[in-house]
C-alpha positions as CSV (number, residue, x, y, z in Angstrom):
1,M,0.2,-0.4,-0.3
2,S,1.4,3.5,-0.6
3,R,1.6,5.3,2.3
4,P,-0.1,9.0,3.2
5,K,1.7,12.4,2.7
6,F,2.6,13.5,6.4
7,L,2.8,17.4,7.0
8,V,4.2,18.1,10.1
9,F,4.2,21.3,11.8
10,T,7.2,22.1,14.0
11,G,8.9,24.8,16.2
12,G,8.6,26.7,19.3
13,C,5.5,28.1,21.1
14,Y,3.1,30.6,19.1
15,S,4.7,30.7,15.8
16,G,1.4,29.9,13.7
17,K,1.3,26.3,13.6
18,T,-2.1,25.5,14.6
19,T,-3.5,28.6,12.5
20,S,-1.6,27.1,9.6
21,M,-2.7,23.5,9.8
22,E,-6.8,24.8,10.2
23,V,-6.1,26.9,7.0
24,I,-4.5,24.0,5.0
25,K,-7.2,21.7,6.0
26,D,-9.4,24.3,4.6
27,I,-7.7,24.5,1.4
28,L,-7.2,20.7,1.1
29,E,-10.8,19.6,1.8
30,A,-12.0,22.3,-0.4
31,Q,-10.2,20.4,-3.3
32,G,-11.8,17.0,-2.1
33,K,-8.8,15.6,-0.5
34,K,-9.0,13.8,2.5
35,V,-7.2,15.2,5.3
36,V,-6.3,13.5,8.9
37,F,-5.6,16.2,11.6
38,L,-3.3,14.8,14.6
39,D,-3.7,17.6,16.9
40,E,-1.3,18.8,19.8
41,L,-2.2,15.8,22.6
42,I,-1.8,17.9,25.6
43,R,-4.8,19.8,24.8
44,R,-7.0,17.1,25.5
45,H,-5.8,16.7,29.1
46,K,-7.4,18.5,31.7
47,I,-4.6,20.6,33.8
48,G,-4.6,24.0,36.0
49,S,-2.3,25.6,33.5
50,I,1.3,24.3,32.4
51,D,3.2,26.2,34.9
52,E,1.6,24.7,37.7
53,I,1.7,21.2,36.6
54,R,5.6,21.7,35.8
55,R,6.3,22.4,39.6
56,D,5.4,18.7,40.3
57,P,8.1,16.7,38.4
58,N,6.5,13.5,38.5
59,K,3.1,14.7,37.2
60,Y,5.1,16.1,34.6
61,M,6.8,13.1,33.4
62,E,3.1,11.4,33.5
63,L,1.9,14.0,31.3
64,Q,4.6,13.7,29.1
65,N,4.7,9.8,29.0
66,D,1.0,10.1,27.9
67,I,1.1,12.8,25.3
68,I,4.5,11.3,23.3
69,R,3.6,7.6,23.3
70,G,0.1,8.7,22.1
71,K,1.9,11.0,19.2
72,M,4.0,7.9,18.5
73,D,0.9,5.6,18.4
74,S,-1.1,7.8,16.4
75,E,1.7,8.8,13.9
76,K,2.4,5.1,13.3
77,Y,-1.4,4.0,13.1
78,S,-1.8,6.8,10.3
79,Y,1.1,5.6,8.6
80,N,-0.1,2.1,8.4
81,N,-3.7,2.7,7.8
82,F,-4.5,5.3,5.5
83,D,-3.3,5.5,1.9
84,K,-1.9,8.0,-0.4
85,N,-4.6,9.8,-1.1
86,T,-4.7,11.1,2.8
87,I,-3.1,14.0,3.6
88,I,-2.1,13.9,7.6
89,L,-1.6,17.1,9.6
90,V,0.6,16.6,12.0
91,D,0.5,19.1,15.0
92,R,4.3,18.9,16.3
93,S,6.8,16.7,15.2
94,V,8.4,14.3,17.8
95,T,11.5,16.5,17.6
96,D,9.9,18.8,19.4
97,S,8.4,15.6,21.8
98,L,12.3,15.1,22.6
99,F,12.7,18.9,23.2
100,Y,9.8,19.3,25.7
101,L,10.8,15.7,27.4
102,T,14.6,17.2,27.6
103,F,14.3,20.5,28.4
104,Y,11.0,20.8,31.1
105,V,11.1,17.5,32.7
106,D,13.6,17.7,36.0
107,K,15.3,14.2,36.1
108,N,16.9,15.2,39.1
109,S,14.0,15.8,40.9
110,L,12.4,12.8,39.6
111,D,11.6,9.6,42.3
112,I,13.1,5.9,41.1
113,E,10.1,5.3,39.6
114,H,9.8,8.0,37.4
115,Q,13.3,8.0,36.9
116,T,13.1,4.8,35.0
117,Q,10.0,5.8,33.0
118,F,11.9,8.9,31.5
119,I,14.3,6.5,30.5
120,K,12.3,3.7,28.8
121,L,10.6,6.9,27.1
122,F,13.7,8.4,26.1
123,H,15.0,5.0,24.4
124,D,11.5,4.7,22.9
125,L,10.9,8.0,21.6
126,N,15.1,7.7,19.8
127,K,14.0,4.4,18.4
128,Y,11.0,6.2,16.9
129,L,13.2,9.1,15.9
130,E,15.4,6.7,13.6
131,E,12.4,5.7,11.6
132,V,10.6,9.2,11.2
133,N,12.5,10.2,8.0
134,N,10.5,7.7,6.3
135,V,7.4,8.6,7.9
136,Y,7.5,12.7,7.2
137,T,6.9,14.0,3.9
138,Y,7.7,17.7,4.4
139,I,8.6,19.4,7.9
140,F,7.4,22.7,8.2
141,E,9.9,24.7,11.2
142,F,7.7,27.4,12.0
143,T,9.9,30.6,13.6
144,P,8.3,32.7,16.1
145,L,5.6,36.0,16.3
146,K,6.9,38.8,17.5
147,N,3.5,40.4,18.1
148,L,0.4,39.5,19.2
149,I,1.0,37.2,22.6
150,E,-2.3,35.3,23.6
151,K,-1.8,33.5,26.8
152,D,-3.9,30.4,27.4
153,I,-3.5,27.4,30.0
154,F,-1.1,25.4,27.8
155,R,1.3,28.3,27.1
156,P,3.8,29.3,30.0
157,Q,3.4,32.7,31.8
158,N,6.8,33.9,30.7
159,L,6.0,33.0,26.7
160,K,8.0,35.6,25.4
161,E,10.9,34.9,27.0
162,L,10.6,31.4,26.1
163,Q,9.5,31.7,22.5
164,N,13.0,31.6,21.0
165,I,14.4,29.9,23.7
166,E,12.2,27.2,22.5
167,Y,12.7,27.8,18.8
168,E,16.5,27.6,18.5
169,M,16.7,24.2,20.7
170,I,14.0,22.5,18.7
171,K,15.9,23.6,15.6
172,K,18.6,22.0,16.6
173,Y,17.4,18.6,17.1
174,N,15.4,19.1,13.9
175,F,18.8,20.2,12.3
176,L,20.2,16.8,13.6
177,Y,17.4,14.9,12.6
178,F,15.9,16.3,9.4
179,H,19.1,17.9,8.0
180,N,19.0,15.4,4.9
181,H,15.1,15.4,4.3
182,D,14.1,17.1,1.1
183,G,11.0,18.1,2.3
184,Y,12.6,20.3,5.5
185,M,11.7,23.9,5.1
186,S,11.8,26.9,7.4
187,I,8.2,29.1,7.6
188,D,8.2,32.6,8.2
189,L,4.6,34.4,9.1
190,N,5.6,37.7,10.3
191,S,4.9,39.2,7.0
192,I,1.7,37.8,6.6
193,S,-1.2,38.9,7.7
194,K,-4.1,36.7,8.7
195,D,-6.0,37.2,5.3
196,E,-3.0,36.7,3.3
197,M,-2.9,33.1,5.1
198,Y,-5.2,31.5,2.5
199,I,-3.2,32.8,-0.2
200,Y,0.0,31.9,1.0
201,W,-0.6,28.2,1.8
202,T,-2.5,27.9,-1.6
203,N,0.4,28.8,-3.4
204,L,3.1,26.5,-1.2
205,L,0.9,23.4,-1.5
206,N,0.8,23.9,-5.3
207,S,4.6,24.6,-5.5
208,L,4.9,21.0,-3.3
209,N,2.2,19.3,-5.6
210,I,0.2,18.7,-2.9
């Protein structure tokens, strides 16, 4: 069976990834194409705030374990069960997952049980990262947006300071794993208005023959 196309959206917080995915979904479905949306799994969890749960290293480790394993499972399922006529939109690459696991989980403060959980998850995630170049068709790496910072419980309070930190570190991981990937490209929406988003993405998708 020919495999589906995977369009993967990666980068730091608040860079236009989710908005772009919604626009692309509308464009492709209007063309009669089948689209599967793999959203950011953290938004399915009930948390007080991301800052609050990160104060408890063990709870945050459990959250990351659920999110990352769910992400890998959903990507593998989609790759193996949809055909070439399906386009999979993926909110965040597994390189983003690797960043959140290594940067935000306080390994020294984990109890023995959760340290063991970390080691096993880290191992399984790296194993998947060795395979993922064959799964992802295009990797769109987004630079941070400079204006219109919006707050919600899934974003840290010091979002503005963390934007560039997250972007630069995720970018390092992306380069490590995807620098030889023909579909790895940078996306900067700072000069694109919301009204221009449909034109921007329509033109890019057409140029990529998607």
